[in-house]
Every structure is written in structure tokens, then in C-alpha cells.
C-alpha positions as CSV (number, residue, x, y, z in Angstrom):
1,X,77.6,41.2,109.1
2,X,76.0,39.3,111.7
3,X,77.3,35.8,112.7
4,X,75.4,32.8,113.7
5,X,77.3,29.9,115.3
6,X,75.7,26.5,115.4
7,X,77.1,23.8,117.9
8,X,76.2,20.1,117.5
9,X,76.9,17.2,119.5
10,X,74.8,14.2,118.1
11,X,76.1,12.0,115.5
12,X,74.2,11.3,112.3
13,X,70.9,9.6,112.4
14,X,70.6,9.8,116.3
15,X,68.2,12.9,116.1
16,X,67.1,15.2,113.7
17,X,69.7,17.9,114.9
18,X,71.9,17.5,111.8
19,X,68.9,18.2,109.3
20,X,67.6,21.1,111.8
21,X,71.0,22.8,111.8
22,X,71.4,22.6,108.0
23,X,67.9,24.2,107.5
24,X,68.7,26.9,110.0
25,X,72.1,27.6,108.4
26,X,70.7,27.7,104.9
27,X,68.3,30.5,105.8
28,X,70.7,32.2,108.1
29,X,73.5,32.3,105.3
30,X,71.0,34.7,103.3
31,X,71.8,37.4,105.7
32,X,74.7,36.6,108.1
33,X,77.9,34.5,108.4
34,X,77.3,31.0,109.7
35,X,79.8,29.0,111.7
36,X,79.1,25.3,112.5
37,X,81.2,23.6,115.2
38,X,80.8,19.7,115.5
39,X,81.6,18.4,119.0
40,X,81.4,15.0,120.5
41,X,79.8,12.4,118.3
42,X,78.8,15.2,115.7
43,X,82.4,14.7,114.3
44,X,80.8,11.7,112.4
45,X,78.4,14.0,110.5
46,X,80.8,15.0,107.7
47,X,81.9,11.4,107.0
48,X,82.3,10.8,103.1
49,X,80.7,7.8,101.8
50,X,77.6,7.5,103.9
51,X,74.6,6.0,102.3
52,X,71.6,6.0,104.5
53,X,68.3,4.9,103.2
54,X,65.3,6.9,103.8
55,X,67.2,9.7,105.6
56,X,69.1,12.8,104.3
57,X,73.0,12.1,103.8
58,X,74.6,14.0,106.6
59,X,77.9,14.2,104.8
60,X,76.3,15.9,101.8
61,X,74.3,18.3,104.1
62,X,77.6,19.5,105.5
63,X,79.5,19.6,102.2
64,X,76.7,21.8,100.8
65,X,76.9,24.2,103.9
66,X,80.7,24.5,103.3
67,X,80.0,25.1,99.5
68,X,77.5,28.0,100.3
69,X,80.1,29.6,102.6
70,X,79.5,28.4,106.1
71,X,82.6,27.7,108.2
72,X,82.3,24.0,109.3
73,X,84.8,22.7,111.8
74,X,85.1,19.7,113.9
75,X,86.9,19.3,117.4
76,X,90.2,17.8,117.0
77,X,90.2,15.7,120.2
78,X,86.8,14.5,119.6
79,X,87.7,13.6,116.0
80,X,90.9,11.7,117.0
81,X,89.1,9.7,119.6
82,X,86.7,8.5,117.0
83,X,89.5,7.8,114.6
84,X,89.5,10.9,112.2
85,X,92.9,12.3,111.8
86,X,93.6,15.3,109.9
87,X,96.6,16.2,107.9
88,X,98.6,19.3,109.0
89,X,96.2,21.7,107.2
90,X,93.3,20.2,109.1
91,X,91.8,18.4,106.2
92,X,90.7,14.7,107.2
93,X,90.6,12.1,104.2
94,X,87.7,10.6,105.7
95,X,85.6,13.8,105.6
96,X,83.6,15.4,102.7
97,X,85.4,18.3,101.3
98,X,85.1,21.7,102.8
99,X,85.2,20.5,106.6
100,X,88.3,21.0,108.6
101,X,89.4,19.6,112.1
102,X,90.5,22.3,114.5
103,X,91.1,23.1,118.0
104,X,88.3,23.5,120.6
105,X,89.8,27.1,120.9
106,X,88.2,27.7,117.6
107,X,84.8,27.3,119.0
108,X,85.5,29.9,121.9
109,X,86.5,32.3,119.0
110,X,83.3,31.3,117.0
111,X,81.2,32.1,120.0
112,X,83.0,35.2,120.9
113,X,82.5,36.8,117.5
114,X,78.9,35.7,117.2
115,X,75.7,37.7,117.7
116,X,73.9,34.5,118.2
117,X,74.7,30.8,119.2
118,X,72.5,27.8,118.8
119,X,73.2,24.6,120.5
120,X,71.5,21.5,119.5
121,X,72.4,18.9,121.9
122,X,70.7,16.3,124.1
């Protein structure tokens, strides 16, 4: 099976990259495995309890991707710098269900095993 990896660096509501990544991932999941790696301010995307007005809820989008089978991971160093601290299993109590905080080395593995990589970054 082919694999697509999407790398995001923007936080929620700064750009439309989160929604673009979601739409790309949903379509790609029909025919391939999808990995999403959240880096820099993108570690804010899966924060639980967001209530944006007039915008898609980024946390719900990424929870939905995880529920559909996408592997969604956040950079541990970026997350820690922004106050998101995981338990031993990589699960962060501040995040929506299905997203784990992992090492940046996981990004290297994702890219290595991917047929295509999309980076949405400014």
C-alpha cells in the first residue's frame, strides 16, 4: 500500500493549511496510508476544547483523521515548548483522542517509508 505523509507547521486559524491537510488526507485515505506530522506551532492543532466561531474546529478535524485510520503525531520537543506534556504512552491529556506526541525521529521514519510527502508550511 502506498503511503502519503503530510507535514504541518502552522498553528490553527493562522492559515487554511489545517483544513487543506484534512481534505487531502481524507481523499488519500481511500487509496493509501496517511501519516500527519505536526511540527512547530502545528502542535496546537489537536488541542481539545477549541471553539472557533465561523471556522472549522481543528481539533475535531484531526481527531476525525485519526478515527479514519491516519497516523497523527506531534513533535515532542515542539509540544513541550508549548506546554503540552504527554504521559509515558505519548498521549497528551490536552489533546483530542487519537493523536500522540512522539519524537522527531518518527518524522524521519514516516518520510523514509512514504511514497509522497506534502509539506504545508510558510
